DRENDO-1510 file (C-alpha; in Angstrom, 1 decimal, always signed):
<recs>
REC; n; res; u; v; w
REC; 1; MET; -7.7; +29.8; -16.6 .
REC; 2; SER; -11.2; +28.3; -16.5 .
REC; 3; GLY; -12.9; +27.6; -13.2 .
REC; 4; GLU; -13.1; +23.9; -14.1 .
REC; 5; ARG; -9.3; +23.7; -13.7 .
REC; 6; ARG; -9.5; +25.0; -10.2 .
REC; 7; ALA; -10.4; +23.3; -6.9 .
REC; 8; GLU; -10.2; +23.9; -3.3 .
REC; 9; VAL; -8.3; +20.6; -2.9 .
REC; 10; LEU; -6.5; +18.7; -5.6 .
REC; 11; VAL; -5.9; +15.0; -4.7 .
REC; 12; VAL; -3.2; +13.4; -6.8 .
REC; 13; GLY; -4.0; +9.7; -6.9 .
REC; 14; GLY; -7.3; +7.8; -6.8 .
REC; 15; GLY; -6.2; +4.8; -4.8 .
REC; 16; PRO; -7.5; +4.1; -1.3 .
REC; 17; ALA; -5.7; +7.0; +0.4 .
REC; 18; GLY; -6.7; +9.5; -2.3 .
REC; 19; ALA; -10.2; +8.3; -2.7 .
REC; 20; MET; -11.0; +8.3; +1.0 .
REC; 21; THR; -9.4; +11.7; +1.5 .
REC; 22; ALA; -11.5; +13.1; -1.4 .
REC; 23; ALA; -14.7; +11.4; -0.1 .
REC; 24; LEU; -14.3; +12.7; +3.4 .
REC; 25; LEU; -13.7; +16.3; +2.2 .
REC; 26; ALA; -16.4; +16.3; -0.4 .
REC; 27; ARG; -18.9; +15.1; +2.3 .
REC; 28; ARG; -18.0; +18.2; +4.2 .
REC; 29; GLY; -18.9; +20.4; +1.2 .
REC; 30; ARG; -15.4; +21.0; -0.1 .
REC; 31; ASP; -14.7; +21.3; -3.8 .
REC; 32; VAL; -12.4; +18.3; -4.5 .
REC; 33; LEU; -10.8; +17.2; -7.7 .
REC; 34; VAL; -9.0; +13.8; -8.0 .
REC; 35; LEU; -6.4; +13.3; -10.7 .
REC; 36; GLU; -5.7; +9.7; -11.4 .
REC; 37; LYS; -3.1; +8.5; -14.1 .
REC; 38; ALA; -4.9; +5.2; -14.8 .
REC; 39; ARG; -8.3; +4.2; -15.9 .
REC; 40; PHE; -10.2; +2.3; -13.2 .
REC; 41; PRO; -10.6; -0.6; -12.6 .
REC; 42; ARG; -6.9; -1.3; -12.7 .
REC; 43; GLU; -4.5; -3.8; -11.1 .
REC; 44; LYS; -2.2; -2.9; -8.3 .
REC; 45; PRO; +0.5; -5.1; -6.7 .
REC; 46; CYS; -0.9; -5.8; -3.2 .
REC; 47; ALA; -1.3; -8.7; -0.8 .
REC; 48; GLU; -5.1; -7.8; -0.7 .
REC; 49; TYR; -5.3; -8.9; +2.9 .
REC; 50; LEU; -6.8; -5.9; +4.8 .
REC; 51; SER; -6.8; -5.8; +8.6 .
REC; 52; PRO; -9.8; -5.6; +10.9 .
REC; 53; GLY; -8.8; -2.0; +11.5 .
REC; 54; VAL; -9.7; -1.4; +7.8 .
REC; 55; VAL; -13.1; -2.9; +8.3 .
REC; 56; ALA; -13.8; -0.5; +11.1 .
REC; 57; ILE; -12.8; +2.5; +9.0 .
REC; 58; LEU; -15.0; +1.4; +6.1 .
REC; 59; GLN; -17.9; +1.1; +8.6 .
REC; 60; ARG; -17.2; +4.7; +9.9 .
REC; 61; ALA; -17.2; +6.0; +6.4 .
REC; 62; GLY; -20.5; +4.3; +5.5 .
REC; 63; VAL; -19.0; +2.2; +2.6 .
REC; 64; LEU; -18.8; -1.2; +4.3 .
REC; 65; ASP; -22.2; -2.4; +2.9 .
REC; 66; ALA; -21.0; -1.8; -0.6 .
REC; 67; VAL; -17.8; -3.9; +0.1 .
REC; 68; ARG; -19.9; -6.7; +1.6 .
REC; 69; ALA; -22.1; -6.7; -1.5 .
REC; 70; ALA; -19.0; -7.0; -3.8 .
REC; 71; GLY; -18.3; -10.7; -2.9 .
REC; 72; ALA; -15.2; -10.2; -0.6 .
REC; 73; ALA; -13.7; -12.8; +1.7 .
REC; 74; TRP; -13.7; -12.3; +5.5 .
REC; 75; PRO; -10.8; -14.3; +6.9 .
REC; 76; ALA; -10.8; -14.8; +10.7 .
REC; 77; GLY; -7.1; -14.6; +11.0 .
REC; 78; MET; -3.8; -15.9; +9.7 .
REC; 79; HIS; -1.7; -19.0; +10.3 .
REC; 80; VAL; +2.0; -18.1; +10.5 .
REC; 81; ASP; +4.4; -21.1; +9.9 .
REC; 82; ASN; +8.1; -21.3; +9.5 .
REC; 83; GLY; +8.3; -25.0; +8.8 .
REC; 84; ARG; +9.3; -25.8; +12.4 .
REC; 85; ALA; +6.6; -24.1; +14.4 .
REC; 86; SER; +3.4; -22.2; +13.8 .
REC; 87; PHE; +0.9; -20.0; +15.6 .
REC; 88; LEU; -2.5; -18.6; +14.7 .
REC; 89; VAL; -3.2; -14.9; +14.5 .
REC; 90; ALA; -6.9; -15.0; +15.4 .
REC; 91; TYR; -8.9; -11.7; +15.7 .
REC; 92; HIS; -10.9; -11.1; +18.9 .
REC; 93; SER; -12.1; -8.1; +20.8 .
REC; 94; PRO; -9.9; -7.0; +23.7 .
REC; 95; GLY; -12.0; -9.1; +26.0 .
REC; 96; GLY; -11.3; -12.1; +23.8 .
REC; 97; VAL; -15.0; -12.9; +23.2 .
REC; 98; GLU; -16.2; -11.1; +20.0 .
REC; 99; ALA; -14.6; -12.4; +16.8 .
REC; 100; ARG; -13.4; -9.9; +14.3 .
REC; 101; THR; -12.5; -10.5; +10.7 .
REC; 102; ALA; -10.0; -9.2; +8.2 .
REC; 103; LEU; -11.0; -8.4; +4.6 .
REC; 104; GLY; -9.8; -10.1; +1.5 .
REC; 105; ILE; -10.7; -8.4; -1.8 .
REC; 106; PRO; -9.0; -7.9; -5.2 .
REC; 107; ARG; -7.6; -4.3; -5.5 .
REC; 108; PRO; -9.4; -3.6; -8.8 .
REC; 109; VAL; -12.7; -4.2; -7.0 .
REC; 110; PHE; -11.8; -2.4; -3.8 .
REC; 111; ASP; -10.3; +0.6; -5.4 .
REC; 112; GLN; -13.2; +1.0; -7.8 .
REC; 113; LEU; -15.6; +0.9; -4.9 .
REC; 114; LEU; -13.7; +3.6; -3.0 .
REC; 115; LEU; -13.4; +5.9; -6.1 .
REC; 116; ASP; -17.1; +5.5; -6.9 .
REC; 117; TYR; -17.8; +6.4; -3.2 .
REC; 118; ALA; -15.7; +9.6; -3.6 .
REC; 119; ARG; -17.8; +10.5; -6.7 .
REC; 120; ARG; -21.1; +9.8; -4.8 .
REC; 121; CYS; -19.8; +12.1; -2.0 .
REC; 122; GLY; -19.4; +14.9; -4.6 .
REC; 123; ALA; -15.7; +14.8; -5.6 .
REC; 124; ARG; -14.8; +15.3; -9.3 .
REC; 125; VAL; -12.6; +12.5; -10.6 .
REC; 126; TRP; -10.5; +12.9; -13.8 .
REC; 127; GLU; -8.9; +9.7; -14.9 .
REC; 128; ARG; -5.9; +9.3; -17.2 .
REC; 129; TRP; -4.4; +12.6; -15.9 .
REC; 130; ARG; -0.7; +12.2; -15.1 .
REC; 131; VAL; +0.7; +14.7; -12.6 .
REC; 132; LEU; +4.2; +15.7; -13.5 .
REC; 133; ALA; +5.1; +18.0; -10.6 .
REC; 134; ALA; +3.8; +20.3; -7.9 .
REC; 135; THR; +3.7; +24.0; -8.7 .
REC; 136; VAL; +5.4; +26.2; -6.1 .
REC; 137; GLU; +5.0; +30.0; -5.7 .
REC; 138; ARG; +6.6; +32.1; -2.9 .
REC; 139; GLY; +7.4; +28.9; -1.0 .
REC; 140; ARG; +3.9; +27.5; -1.1 .
REC; 141; VAL; +2.4; +24.7; -3.3 .
REC; 142; VAL; -0.4; +26.3; -5.3 .
REC; 143; GLY; -1.3; +23.5; -7.8 .
REC; 144; VAL; +0.2; +20.9; -10.1 .
REC; 145; ARG; +1.4; +20.5; -13.7 .
REC; 146; ALA; -0.4; +17.6; -15.4 .
REC; 147; ARG; -0.6; +15.9; -18.7 .
REC; 148; ALA; -3.8; +14.6; -20.3 .
REC; 149; SER; -4.7; +13.5; -23.8 .
REC; 150; ASP; -4.8; +17.1; -25.0 .
REC; 151; GLY; -1.4; +18.1; -23.7 .
REC; 152; GLU; +0.2; +19.6; -20.6 .
REC; 153; VAL; -1.8; +22.0; -18.4 .
REC; 154; GLU; -1.6; +23.7; -15.0 .
REC; 155; LEU; -4.2; +23.2; -12.4 .
REC; 156; ARG; -4.6; +25.4; -9.3 .
REC; 157; ALA; -5.8; +24.6; -5.8 .
REC; 158; GLU; -5.8; +25.9; -2.3 .
REC; 159; LEU; -4.2; +22.7; -1.1 .
REC; 160; VAL; -2.6; +19.7; -2.9 .
REC; 161; VAL; -2.7; +16.1; -1.5 .
REC; 162; GLY; +0.0; +13.8; -2.7 .
REC; 163; ALA; -1.7; +10.3; -2.6 .
REC; 164; ASP; +0.2; +9.0; -5.6 .
REC; 165; GLY; +2.0; +6.1; -4.1 .
REC; 166; ILE; +5.5; +4.8; -3.8 .
REC; 167; HIS; +6.8; +6.8; -6.8 .
REC; 168; SER; +5.0; +10.0; -5.8 .
REC; 169; ALA; +5.5; +12.8; -8.4 .
REC; 170; VAL; +4.4; +15.3; -5.8 .
REC; 171; ALA; +7.0; +14.2; -3.2 .
REC; 172; ARG; +9.7; +13.8; -5.8 .
REC; 173; SER; +9.1; +17.3; -7.3 .
REC; 174; LEU; +9.3; +18.8; -3.8 .
REC; 175; GLY; +12.6; +17.0; -3.0 .
REC; 176; LEU; +11.0; +15.0; -0.2 .
REC; 177; ASP; +12.2; +11.5; -1.0 .
REC; 178; LEU; +14.9; +9.9; +1.2 .
REC; 179; PRO; +17.1; +6.9; +0.4 .
REC; 180; VAL; +16.0; +3.6; +1.9 .
REC; 181; ARG; +18.9; +1.2; +2.8 .
REC; 182; TRP; +17.0; -1.4; +4.8 .
REC; 183; PRO; +15.0; -3.5; +4.2 .
REC; 184; GLN; +15.6; -4.0; +0.5 .
REC; 185; ARG; +13.0; -6.5; -0.7 .
REC; 186; LEU; +11.1; -7.3; -3.8 .
REC; 187; GLY; +7.4; -8.3; -3.7 .
REC; 188; LEU; +5.6; -10.4; -6.3 .
REC; 189; VAL; +1.9; -11.1; -6.3 .
REC; 190; ALA; -0.6; -13.1; -8.3 .
REC; 191; ARG; -4.1; -14.7; -7.8 .
REC; 192; TYR; -4.6; -18.4; -7.9 .
REC; 193; ALA; -7.7; -20.6; -8.3 .
REC; 194; GLY; -8.1; -24.0; -6.9 .
REC; 195; VAL; -6.2; -23.4; -3.6 .
REC; 196; ARG; -7.6; -25.5; -0.8 .
REC; 197; GLY; -7.6; -24.9; +3.0 .
REC; 198; ILE; -7.4; -21.1; +2.8 .
REC; 199; GLU; -11.1; -20.3; +3.0 .
REC; 200; ARG; -11.4; -19.3; +6.7 .
REC; 201; PHE; -7.8; -18.4; +7.6 .
REC; 202; GLY; -5.0; -17.0; +5.5 .
REC; 203; ALA; -1.5; -18.4; +5.8 .
REC; 204; MET; +2.0; -16.9; +6.1 .
REC; 205; HIS; +4.9; -19.2; +5.3 .
REC; 206; VAL; +8.3; -17.8; +6.4 .
REC; 207; GLY; +11.8; -18.9; +5.4 .
REC; 208; HIS; +15.3; -17.4; +5.6 .
REC; 209; GLY; +14.9; -13.9; +4.3 .
REC; 210; LEU; +11.8; -14.9; +2.5 .
REC; 211; TYR; +8.0; -15.1; +3.1 .
REC; 212; CYS; +4.9; -15.9; +1.2 .
REC; 213; GLY; +1.3; -14.9; +2.2 .
REC; 214; LEU; -1.8; -16.7; +1.0 .
REC; 215; ALA; -5.0; -14.7; +1.4 .
REC; 216; PRO; -8.6; -15.5; +0.3 .
REC; 217; VAL; -10.0; -12.7; -1.7 .
REC; 218; GLY; -13.4; -14.0; -2.7 .
REC; 219; PHE; -14.5; -15.1; -6.1 .
REC; 220; GLY; -12.9; -18.5; -5.4 .
REC; 221; LEU; -9.4; -16.9; -5.6 .
REC; 222; VAL; -6.4; -16.7; -3.3 .
REC; 223; ASN; -3.8; -13.9; -3.5 .
REC; 224; VAL; -0.3; -15.3; -3.3 .
REC; 225; GLY; +2.3; -12.7; -2.3 .
REC; 226; LEU; +6.0; -13.6; -2.2 .
REC; 227; VAL; +8.6; -11.3; -0.7 .
REC; 228; GLY; +12.4; -11.8; -0.8 .
REC; 229; ALA; +15.6; -9.8; -0.8 .
REC; 230; LEU; +16.2; -7.8; -4.0 .
REC; 231; GLN; +19.7; -9.1; -4.2 .
REC; 232; THR; +18.6; -12.8; -4.5 .
REC; 233; ARG; +17.2; -12.2; -8.1 .
REC; 234; ARG; +19.8; -13.6; -10.5 .
REC; 235; PRO; +21.0; -11.6; -13.4 .
REC; 236; GLY; +18.7; -12.1; -16.4 .
REC; 237; GLU; +16.3; -14.2; -14.4 .
REC; 238; SER; +12.7; -13.6; -15.3 .
REC; 239; MET; +10.1; -12.7; -12.7 .
REC; 240; VAL; +8.3; -16.0; -13.2 .
REC; 241; ARG; +11.4; -18.1; -12.8 .
REC; 242; TYR; +12.5; -16.1; -9.7 .
REC; 243; PHE; +9.0; -16.6; -8.2 .
REC; 244; GLU; +8.9; -20.3; -8.9 .
REC; 245; ARG; +12.5; -20.9; -7.6 .
REC; 246; ARG; +11.9; -19.0; -4.4 .
REC; 247; LEU; +8.5; -20.5; -3.8 .
REC; 248; ALA; +10.1; -23.9; -3.8 .
REC; 249; GLU; +12.2; -22.8; -0.8 .
REC; 250; LEU; +9.0; -22.6; +1.2 .
REC; 251; PRO; +7.6; -26.2; +1.2 .
REC; 252; GLY; +4.4; -25.2; +3.1 .
REC; 253; ALA; +3.5; -22.6; +0.5 .
REC; 254; ALA; +4.5; -24.9; -2.4 .
REC; 255; GLU; +2.3; -27.7; -1.0 .
REC; 256; ALA; -0.7; -25.4; -0.5 .
REC; 257; LEU; -0.5; -24.4; -4.2 .
REC; 258; ARG; -0.1; -27.9; -5.5 .
REC; 259; GLY; -2.8; -28.5; -8.1 .
REC; 260; ALA; -3.8; -24.8; -8.1 .
REC; 261; ARG; -3.4; -22.6; -11.1 .
REC; 262; ARG; -2.2; -19.0; -11.5 .
REC; 263; VAL; -5.0; -16.9; -13.2 .
REC; 264; THR; -3.4; -13.5; -13.3 .
REC; 265; PRO; +0.1; -12.3; -14.4 .
REC; 266; LEU; +2.8; -11.8; -11.8 .
REC; 267; ARG; +3.1; -8.2; -10.7 .
REC; 268; GLY; +6.0; -6.8; -8.7 .
REC; 269; VAL; +7.1; -3.9; -6.7 .
REC; 270; GLY; +10.3; -3.0; -4.9 .
REC; 271; PRO; +12.0; -1.9; -2.9 .
REC; 272; LEU; +9.3; -2.5; -0.3 .
REC; 273; ALA; +10.0; +0.5; +1.8 .
REC; 274; ARG; +9.8; +4.3; +1.5 .
REC; 275; ARG; +10.9; +7.3; +3.5 .
REC; 276; VAL; +10.3; +11.1; +3.1 .
REC; 277; ARG; +11.7; +14.1; +4.8 .
REC; 278; ARG; +8.3; +15.4; +5.9 .
REC; 279; VAL; +4.7; +14.7; +5.1 .
REC; 280; ALA; +3.3; +18.2; +5.0 .
REC; 281; GLY; +4.2; +21.8; +4.3 .
REC; 282; PRO; +2.6; +25.1; +3.0 .
REC; 283; GLY; -0.1; +24.1; +0.6 .
REC; 284; TYR; +0.4; +20.4; +0.5 .
REC; 285; LEU; +0.4; +17.1; +2.5 .
REC; 286; LEU; +1.2; +13.4; +1.7 .
REC; 287; VAL; -1.0; +10.5; +2.5 .
REC; 288; GLY; -0.8; +6.7; +1.9 .
REC; 289; ASP; +2.4; +5.2; +0.5 .
REC; 290; ALA; +3.5; +8.6; -0.7 .
REC; 291; ALA; +4.0; +9.5; +3.0 .
REC; 292; GLY; +6.2; +6.4; +3.6 .
REC; 293; PHE; +5.9; +2.8; +4.4 .
REC; 294; LEU; +7.8; -0.3; +5.5 .
REC; 295; ASP; +7.9; -3.9; +4.2 .
REC; 296; PRO; +4.3; -5.0; +4.7 .
REC; 297; PHE; +4.8; -8.3; +6.5 .
REC; 298; THR; +2.2; -7.2; +9.0 .
REC; 299; GLY; -0.2; -6.1; +6.3 .
REC; 300; GLU; -1.0; -2.6; +7.5 .
REC; 301; GLY; -0.6; -0.7; +4.2 .
REC; 302; VAL; -4.2; -0.1; +3.4 .
REC; 303; TYR; -5.0; +0.6; +7.0 .
REC; 304; ARG; -2.3; +3.4; +7.0 .
REC; 305; ALA; -3.8; +4.7; +3.8 .
REC; 306; LEU; -7.4; +4.9; +5.1 .
REC; 307; ARG; -6.5; +6.0; +8.6 .
REC; 308; GLY; -4.1; +8.6; +7.2 .
REC; 309; ALA; -6.9; +9.8; +5.0 .
REC; 310; GLU; -9.1; +10.5; +8.1 .
REC; 311; LEU; -6.2; +12.4; +9.6 .
REC; 312; ALA; -5.5; +14.3; +6.4 .
REC; 313; ALA; -9.1; +15.4; +6.0 .
REC; 314; CYS; -9.1; +16.9; +9.5 .
REC; 315; ALA; -5.8; +18.6; +8.9 .
REC; 316; ILE; -7.0; +20.0; +5.5 .
REC; 317; GLU; -10.1; +21.5; +7.1 .
REC; 318; ARG; -7.8; +23.4; +9.5 .
REC; 319; ALA; -5.3; +24.4; +6.8 .
REC; 320; LEU; -8.0; +25.9; +4.6 .
REC; 321; GLN; -8.7; +28.4; +7.4 .
REC; 322; ARG; -5.1; +29.6; +7.3 .
REC; 323; CYS; -3.6; +32.1; +4.9 .
REC; 324; ASP; -0.4; +30.0; +4.4 .
REC; 325; ARG; -2.5; +26.8; +3.9 .
REC; 326; LEU; -0.2; +24.9; +6.3 .
REC; 327; PRO; -1.6; +21.6; +7.6 .
REC; 328; ILE; -0.7; +22.2; +11.2 .
REC; 329; GLY; -0.8; +19.1; +13.4 .
REC; 330; TYR; -0.9; +16.6; +10.6 .
REC; 331; GLU; +2.6; +15.2; +11.1 .
REC; 332; ARG; +2.1; +15.0; +14.9 .
REC; 333; ALA; -1.3; +13.2; +14.4 .
REC; 334; ARG; +0.4; +10.7; +12.1 .
REC; 335; GLN; +3.2; +10.1; +14.7 .
REC; 336; ALA; +0.5; +9.4; +17.4 .
REC; 337; ALA; -1.4; +7.1; +15.1 .
REC; 338; PHE; +1.5; +5.1; +13.5 .
REC; 339; ALA; +4.8; +5.5; +15.4 .
REC; 340; ASP; +4.3; +2.6; +17.8 .
REC; 341; LYS; +3.1; +0.3; +15.1 .
REC; 342; GLU; +6.2; +1.2; +13.0 .
REC; 343; ARG; +8.4; +0.2; +16.0 .
REC; 344; VAL; +6.5; -3.2; +16.2 .
REC; 345; CYS; +7.1; -3.6; +12.4 .
REC; 346; LEU; +10.8; -2.9; +12.8 .
REC; 347; LEU; +11.0; -5.6; +15.6 .
REC; 348; VAL; +9.2; -8.0; +13.2 .
REC; 349; GLN; +11.7; -7.2; +10.5 .
REC; 350; LEU; +14.6; -7.8; +12.9 .
REC; 351; PHE; +13.2; -11.3; +13.7 .
REC; 352; LEU; +12.6; -12.0; +10.0 .
REC; 353; GLY; +16.3; -11.5; +9.4 .
REC; 354; SER; +17.2; -14.1; +12.0 .
REC; 355; PRO; +15.9; -17.6; +11.4 .
REC; 356; TRP; +16.8; -18.6; +15.0 .
REC; 357; GLY; +15.2; -15.5; +16.4 .
REC; 358; PHE; +12.0; -15.9; +14.4 .
REC; 359; ASP; +11.8; -19.6; +15.3 .
REC; 360; TYR; +12.2; -18.7; +19.0 .
REC; 361; VAL; +9.3; -16.2; +18.8 .
REC; 362; VAL; +7.0; -18.4; +16.8 .
REC; 363; ARG; +7.4; -21.3; +19.3 .
REC; 364; ARG; +6.6; -19.0; +22.3 .
REC; 365; LEU; +3.6; -17.5; +20.6 .
REC; 366; SER; +2.4; -21.0; +19.9 .
REC; 367; ALA; +2.8; -22.0; +23.5 .
REC; 368; ARG; +1.4; -18.7; +25.0 .
REC; 369; PRO; -2.1; -18.0; +23.5 .
REC; 370; HIS; -2.7; -15.0; +25.7 .
REC; 371; VAL; +0.5; -13.4; +24.3 .
REC; 372; ALA; -0.5; -14.3; +20.7 .
REC; 373; ARG; -4.0; -12.7; +21.2 .
REC; 374; LEU; -2.6; -9.4; +22.1 .
REC; 375; LEU; -0.1; -9.4; +19.2 .
REC; 376; ALA; -3.0; -10.3; +16.9 .
REC; 377; GLY; -4.9; -7.2; +18.0 .
REC; 378; VAL; -1.9; -5.0; +17.4 .
REC; 379; LEU; -1.3; -6.6; +13.9 .
REC; 380; GLY; -5.0; -6.3; +13.2 .
REC; 381; ASP; -5.0; -2.6; +14.0 .
REC; 382; TYR; -7.6; -2.7; +16.7 .
REC; 383; ARG; -5.4; -2.7; +19.8 .
REC; 384; PRO; -2.8; +0.0; +20.6 .
REC; 385; ALA; +0.6; -1.0; +19.3 .
REC; 386; ARG; +2.2; +0.4; +22.4 .
REC; 387; SER; +0.8; -2.7; +24.2 .
REC; 388; ALA; +3.3; -4.9; +22.4 .
REC; 389; LEU; +6.2; -2.6; +23.3 .
REC; 390; ARG; +5.8; -2.7; +27.0 .
REC; 391; PRO; +8.6; -4.4; +28.9 .
REC; 392; SER; +6.1; -6.7; +30.7 .
REC; 393; TYR; +4.7; -7.9; +27.3 .
REC; 394; LEU; +8.1; -8.3; +25.7 .
REC; 395; TRP; +9.2; -10.3; +28.7 .
REC; 396; ALA; +6.1; -12.5; +28.6 .
REC; 397; LEU; +6.9; -13.1; +24.9 .
REC; 398; LEU; +10.6; -13.7; +25.1 .
REC; 399; LYS; +11.2; -15.3; +28.5 .
REC; 400; PRO; +12.4; -18.9; +28.3 .
</recs>
């Protein structure tokens, strides 16, 4: 086997999680090969509304200036409206003085920027390479089987990173996928031109078992993302008809889109949840959506991908020093980084499933700005999520 088909680290997937992992490792002098099944730029179903926590990671990585030059939008927050009450998620520093911003940018632009960044850092990137399965020898992952234009080949590595998304071939081949029974939702996204009133703040319109996010993404466009229960799609109903029918159930969203025009096809993904048995083992680890995620009402998907990449890069450095290539500490680090936010997300999902409960919470957040500010920091990934789980905070939110 030629040296070209070897690498210290094989990263499967060139999206944000894979590209950032590759960039951070290549910057440290590691030999990294990224295998990506698509040819970039490519579309990806996504709300394209990235939290202030993402902006901070991009700044740490040294790629924020490139993002700024790409024509992105910088929303200052998000209006949440359920038709009866509303509140503003506005981003401020913990002291409440310094404003922060989210980032709105089309995924083809954002993902291309990150993959190019990985190349500049020294990673090799092979596009249109579809990984079929991980290769396991003596209980340790030692590479992958992949298919390119010239047929199926085997590639070897000291460590394999599964960053290949919700339908991860790496996780599936290792038997890591777990069934997800709740929540079972379908997400549809498209970009619109001519939407008014969404320049400075995004908007989230919430109905019964349904919500629609509108996020400015630059270039005069707004991303429209609709999420509803999978079971509500009628037999034989087209995606476009389903989208239009359910959008009409959210008068605020329908009114915001009056006179606007859809300029991209609808793209969908579902179910919007994923679980795995474990995120690491001898010779491999998972990062990004491949490592699991929950219905993204709170918009933390790309944050988890990039923060997970930072944790993965550190764990890989340690694993490469071990003979078993075991990423010791990676799962524990992810728990520390994401467990509290996952609990907050589960609480949000519970309230989303109860129109009365969500209405109650929205009204209290609207009337209690100091409570809303802390929640905004948690949802924006720049305040510890445990702050929103403390009994004193929950009482301040929920008391009559």
